[in-house]
N, C-alpha and C positions, 0 to 999 in steps of 0.2 A: 562432553560433550561434545555434541556432533556440529562440524564442524557450520551446516546448516541451519542447526536450531542458535548458534551462536552469531550465524550474520543475521535470524532472524530480532532475536534479542538486543544485539547491537545496531539495528532500525529502530527498533520499537525505544529502548529509551534513550536514542538518542536526535528520534525524527526531527523536533523541536529547531534542534539546536542544524539539522543536513540544510546545504544550502540548495535551494532550486532547481538545480539540476544535478540532483545526484539524483541516485533509482532508488529502488528497494522492490525484493520480493514478492508475487503475488499473493503470498500466504500473509505477509502484515500490513498489506493493503486489508485481509479482508477481517483480521483483528481488529487492523482502526475503525473501521469501519463498521463494526457487530457483523458482519457474514460470511456466509459457506461460501465453499470456492462453487458451487452450482450458483451462488446469485451472484458473484462477479463474475461470475462469465458472460451470466443476462445484463446485468447491468451493465458486462462493454457490450453485447452483443444491440445492445436500446438504447447506445446512446451517452446509458445518463452517466457512464464510469470511458473514463481517457482510457484506448488500447496498454495494453504494454507493449514495448519495441525491445524488441533483438541488440541487445547489447555484442554478442559473440554465437556460435554458433548450439544450438541447447538452451543456452541464456538468456531469459525475456525481463526486464524490470518492468517500474512505471515510477515514471515518471513522480518526482515529491513535488515540483512547486504544480501538475496537471492536480494530483492531488489533493494540496492544498485549498487548490482551488475550490474541488469539488467540494471540500473538507469542509469552506464559508457560501455556500449555498444556503440560504433554509429551506430546512426538513434534512438536511444529510445526516443519512443514519453515524452517526460520530463515537465510539469510545472516549474517554477519558487519558488522558495519560498515564496521571497514577492509578488508572485502573486496571491498563493492559497491560503494563510493566511491574 
C-alpha cells in the first residue's frame, strides 16, 4: 500500500482517538465530511470550513480540533466512522 493511502487509512481509523492538535490530510476531510475535493475547496473559500495549515513546504493539513468543531455544528455533513473505515 502506498504511503499516502496508509496515512489516509490511519487518519480515518483513529480519528476519534487523535488529539485536537493533530493534523489530517485534505482527502481525509473529504471522506469524513462526504465532500469532493472541489466542495472542500469551496467550503474553505466561503468560510464554512477551516483552511488547511502549512506544515512544511508542500505539505498542508487540517487541524483535527477545528474539524471536530465543524462536525459538531447542526447540519454538518459527516460520514460515520464505521462507514468511512
